[in-house]
C-alpha positions as CSV (number, residue, x, y, z in Angstrom):
1,M,9.4,-45.8,-23.0
2,M,12.0,-45.6,-20.0
3,T,11.5,-48.1,-17.2
4,F,9.9,-46.6,-13.8
5,T,13.8,-47.6,-13.1
6,E,14.9,-45.4,-15.7
7,K,12.8,-42.4,-14.7
8,L,14.3,-43.0,-10.9
9,T,17.6,-42.6,-11.4
10,R,17.1,-40.0,-14.1
11,S,14.9,-37.9,-11.9
12,I,17.5,-38.7,-8.9
13,R,20.2,-37.5,-10.9
14,Y,19.1,-34.4,-12.4
15,S,18.0,-32.9,-9.2
16,N,20.7,-34.4,-7.8
17,S,18.8,-35.5,-4.6
18,V,16.3,-38.4,-3.4
19,L,13.8,-35.5,-1.3
20,S,10.3,-36.6,-1.5
21,V,7.6,-33.8,-1.2
22,G,4.7,-34.4,0.2
23,L,1.7,-32.9,-1.2
24,D,-0.8,-32.9,1.8
25,P,-2.7,-30.1,1.7
26,D,-4.8,-28.9,4.7
27,P,-7.1,-26.1,4.2
28,G,-7.2,-24.9,7.4
29,K,-2.9,-24.7,7.8
30,I,-2.4,-22.8,4.9
31,P,-0.5,-19.6,5.3
32,L,-3.1,-16.9,6.1
33,P,-1.7,-13.7,3.5
34,L,-3.0,-16.6,0.7
35,R,-6.2,-17.7,2.5
36,Q,-7.1,-14.0,2.5
37,Q,-6.6,-14.0,-1.3
38,F,-8.8,-16.5,-2.5
39,D,-12.6,-16.9,-1.2
40,D,-12.5,-20.7,-3.2
41,T,-11.4,-23.4,-0.9
42,H,-10.5,-25.2,-4.5
43,D,-8.6,-22.4,-6.0
44,L,-6.7,-22.0,-2.9
45,V,-5.8,-25.9,-2.3
46,F,-4.6,-25.2,-6.1
47,E,-2.4,-22.2,-6.1
48,F,-0.8,-23.6,-2.7
49,C,0.5,-26.7,-3.9
50,R,1.4,-24.4,-7.2
51,R,3.6,-22.5,-5.0
52,V,4.6,-25.2,-3.5
53,I,6.0,-26.6,-6.1
54,E,7.7,-24.0,-8.0
55,S,9.9,-23.6,-4.3
56,T,10.5,-26.7,-3.9
57,K,11.3,-28.3,-7.8
58,S,15.0,-28.2,-8.1
59,E,15.5,-29.5,-4.6
60,A,13.0,-32.2,-5.0
61,A,13.3,-35.6,-7.1
62,A,9.6,-36.7,-6.8
63,Y,6.3,-35.5,-5.5
64,K,3.7,-37.1,-3.8
65,P,0.3,-36.0,-3.8
66,N,-2.2,-37.4,-0.5
67,L,-5.2,-38.2,-2.2
68,A,-6.9,-38.0,1.3
69,F,-6.8,-34.9,1.3
70,F,-8.1,-34.1,-2.2
71,E,-10.2,-36.4,-1.6
72,A,-12.3,-34.8,1.3
73,L,-12.7,-31.5,-1.1
74,G,-15.3,-33.6,-2.6
75,S,-15.7,-33.6,-6.2
76,G,-14.1,-31.3,-6.8
77,G,-10.8,-32.0,-5.4
78,W,-9.9,-34.3,-8.3
79,R,-10.1,-31.8,-10.7
80,V,-7.6,-30.3,-8.2
81,M,-5.3,-33.0,-8.5
82,E,-5.7,-33.2,-12.4
83,S,-4.5,-29.4,-12.7
84,L,-1.5,-30.0,-10.5
85,L,-0.1,-33.3,-12.3
86,E,0.1,-31.2,-15.1
87,V,2.1,-28.2,-13.1
88,I,4.8,-30.5,-12.0
89,P,8.2,-30.0,-14.1
90,H,8.5,-32.8,-16.5
91,G,10.8,-35.7,-14.9
92,K,10.0,-35.2,-11.8
93,I,8.3,-38.8,-10.3
94,I,5.0,-39.1,-9.2
95,I,3.2,-41.1,-6.3
96,A,-0.2,-41.2,-5.5
97,D,-0.6,-42.1,-1.6
98,A,-3.8,-43.9,-2.2
99,K,-2.7,-46.8,-0.1
100,R,-5.8,-48.2,-1.9
101,G,-5.8,-52.5,-1.1
102,D,-8.6,-54.2,-3.3
103,I,-9.2,-57.0,-5.5
104,G,-10.6,-58.3,-9.0
105,T,-12.2,-55.2,-10.6
106,T,-11.7,-53.3,-8.1
107,A,-8.2,-53.3,-7.9
108,E,-8.3,-52.7,-11.8
109,K,-11.1,-49.9,-11.8
110,Y,-8.2,-48.4,-9.1
111,K,-5.0,-48.8,-11.8
112,N,-7.0,-47.6,-14.8
113,A,-8.0,-44.0,-12.3
114,F,-4.5,-43.5,-11.5
115,F,-2.2,-45.3,-14.3
116,D,-4.5,-44.5,-17.4
117,S,-6.2,-41.3,-16.0
118,L,-3.7,-39.8,-13.8
119,M,-1.6,-41.0,-15.5
120,V,1.1,-41.1,-12.0
121,D,4.0,-42.9,-12.1
122,A,3.7,-45.3,-8.5
123,I,1.2,-45.3,-6.1
124,T,1.3,-46.7,-3.3
125,L,-0.5,-49.8,-1.4
126,N,-1.9,-51.5,1.6
127,P,-1.4,-55.7,0.6
128,L,-3.2,-57.1,3.6
129,M,-6.2,-58.5,1.4
130,G,-4.5,-60.3,0.0
131,L,-0.6,-60.3,-2.8
132,E,-3.6,-60.7,-5.4
133,T,-4.7,-57.4,-5.1
134,L,-1.1,-56.6,-6.5
135,D,-1.5,-58.5,-10.0
136,P,-4.3,-55.3,-11.9
137,Y,-1.2,-52.8,-11.5
138,L,2.6,-54.9,-12.8
139,N,1.6,-54.9,-16.0
140,D,3.8,-51.8,-17.4
141,S,7.3,-51.8,-16.4
142,S,7.3,-47.3,-17.3
143,K,5.3,-47.9,-12.9
144,A,5.9,-49.0,-9.7
145,V,3.6,-50.0,-6.4
146,Y,4.7,-48.5,-3.3
147,V,4.2,-52.0,-1.0
148,L,3.2,-51.0,2.4
149,T,6.0,-52.8,5.2
150,M,7.0,-51.3,8.1
151,T,5.3,-48.3,8.1
152,S,6.4,-45.3,10.1
153,N,3.3,-44.5,12.7
154,R,3.2,-46.6,16.4
155,G,0.1,-48.6,14.5
156,A,2.8,-50.8,12.4
157,A,3.1,-52.5,15.7
158,D,-0.3,-53.6,16.1
159,F,0.4,-56.0,12.7
160,L,3.5,-55.5,10.5
161,Q,5.7,-55.7,13.5
162,I,4.4,-59.5,15.1
163,P,5.7,-62.3,13.8
164,A,4.2,-63.7,11.1
165,K,4.7,-67.0,8.9
166,N,8.2,-67.9,10.9
167,R,9.6,-64.7,9.7
168,A,10.6,-62.5,13.1
169,T,8.2,-59.8,11.3
170,L,5.0,-59.8,9.1
171,G,6.2,-56.6,7.7
172,E,9.6,-59.5,6.9
173,Y,7.2,-62.0,5.2
174,I,5.9,-59.0,3.1
175,S,9.0,-58.1,1.8
176,E,10.7,-62.0,1.5
177,Q,7.3,-62.4,-0.8
178,L,7.4,-58.9,-2.7
179,K,10.4,-59.9,-4.0
180,K,9.3,-63.5,-6.0
181,K,6.5,-61.2,-6.9
182,Q,9.2,-58.8,-9.1
183,V,10.6,-61.5,-10.6
184,H,7.0,-62.4,-12.6
185,S,6.3,-58.0,-12.3
186,K,7.2,-55.6,-15.7
187,A,5.9,-52.9,-13.2
188,S,8.7,-52.4,-10.3
189,I,7.7,-53.7,-6.8
190,G,8.6,-51.0,-4.0
191,M,8.4,-51.2,-0.3
192,V,7.2,-48.0,2.2
193,I,9.6,-48.4,4.8
194,G,9.5,-45.4,7.7
195,A,11.7,-43.5,8.2
196,T,11.1,-44.1,12.6
197,Q,11.0,-47.1,12.4
198,T,15.0,-48.4,11.2
199,E,15.4,-51.5,13.6
200,A,12.3,-52.8,12.2
201,S,13.7,-52.2,9.0
202,Q,17.3,-53.5,9.2
203,Q,16.3,-57.6,7.9
204,I,13.0,-56.2,5.8
205,L,16.2,-54.9,3.2
206,K,18.3,-57.4,4.3
207,V,15.2,-59.7,2.3
208,N,14.9,-57.4,-0.8
209,S,17.6,-55.7,-1.5
210,D,16.9,-54.7,-4.5
211,A,14.0,-53.0,-4.1
212,H,12.6,-48.9,-4.9
213,L,12.1,-47.6,-1.2
214,L,9.5,-45.0,-0.6
215,I,10.8,-43.6,3.0
216,P,8.2,-41.5,4.8
217,G,9.0,-39.8,8.2
218,I,11.8,-37.3,8.1
219,G,10.0,-34.4,8.4
220,A,7.2,-34.1,10.9
221,Q,7.4,-37.5,12.2
222,G,11.3,-36.6,13.5
223,G,13.4,-39.6,11.6
224,D,16.9,-39.5,11.6
225,P,19.1,-39.0,8.0
226,V,21.9,-39.7,10.0
227,Q,20.6,-43.3,10.9
228,L,19.1,-43.1,7.7
229,N,21.8,-43.5,5.7
230,E,23.6,-46.3,8.3
231,M,20.3,-48.6,7.5
232,L,20.5,-48.0,3.6
233,R,24.2,-48.3,3.3
234,N,24.0,-51.9,1.2
235,H,20.8,-51.3,0.1
236,T,21.0,-50.6,-4.0
237,G,17.4,-50.1,-4.4
238,L,17.1,-47.1,-5.0
239,P,15.0,-45.0,-1.9
240,L,12.9,-42.1,-1.9
241,I,12.5,-39.8,0.9
242,N,9.4,-38.0,1.2
243,S,8.8,-35.0,3.9
244,S,5.3,-33.4,3.2
245,R,4.2,-31.0,6.7
246,A,8.2,-30.0,7.9
247,I,8.2,-28.4,4.5
248,L,4.8,-27.4,3.1
249,Y,3.5,-25.4,6.5
250,A,7.6,-24.3,6.6
251,G,6.7,-21.0,6.5
252,G,3.5,-20.7,8.8
253,D,1.4,-17.4,8.2
254,N,4.5,-15.1,7.5
255,E,4.3,-12.6,4.0
256,N,7.5,-14.5,2.6
257,W,6.2,-18.5,3.1
258,E,7.6,-19.3,-0.2
259,E,11.1,-19.0,0.7
260,L,10.6,-20.2,3.3
261,V,9.4,-23.3,2.0
262,A,12.1,-23.0,-0.4
263,V,14.7,-22.8,2.6
264,K,13.1,-26.0,4.6
265,A,13.6,-27.7,1.3
266,S,16.8,-27.0,0.4
267,E,18.1,-27.9,4.3
268,T,16.5,-31.2,4.2
269,R,18.1,-32.2,0.6
270,L,21.4,-31.4,2.1
271,Q,20.2,-33.4,4.9
272,L,19.7,-36.1,2.5
273,D,22.7,-35.3,-0.1
274,P,25.2,-38.4,2.1
275,I,22.4,-40.6,0.8
276,T,21.5,-39.1,-2.4
277,Q,25.8,-39.9,-3.2
278,N,25.3,-43.1,-2.7
279,Y,22.9,-44.1,-5.4
280,I,24.6,-41.0,-7.8
281,T,25.7,-43.0,-10.7
282,T,27.2,-41.5,-14.0
283,E,26.3,-42.5,-17.5
């Protein structure tokens, strides 16, 4: 069984890409030509995401389904999610963007749901109830957690950017603690670092330079790939850089929306290519 790091390395190398495509399906934003073909919202969402995956699979190393958009569909949303995971090409990293964070048996059940039932490769977690909330996820070397450390939204200033425990920011303290926890963890412990927070993230990455990264914020939120490349210059952990809305809805309501999604994914991958080449290694 491959470790998560081995799977991630292989996916980046084979796709020649660090791009993660976020699956955030909002039925009201799905292209009109497709909406007109389906009366059932669950079927519509599945088909939209399936076509996005098909249009972007040559450009992406990973897919990041956002659980909120599937949970909003009710009980059928979980079935849509299960069906979608079956059509994501083998070898792509699948990250459940769930942002869970709870203790004890509750965390164990979340782990069962995502790692044992859905069998995703990784999950996003919120550490603010304490680092013990990570423990149930850390016993499988083929899995990873991505812990919110310096998020891309403005609200990061409310908590993650304020001083804590004699560190410049709470994010820096979390980063330091994750590095310590990795020593005793079978699973990979990665960090979520916002592409719009390059300045605030510099010290965080310096403290924990080996951690794998999930970096949202380059698309609709306006993160700059050039600044990201500079930020990652000395970082040895492998990055996945996510774009969701900018790719998903690149086609608008045009008849050829799938082609436009593919073009946007290709453009994004090429923008990230200087970063990708820093992490491509040979066997």
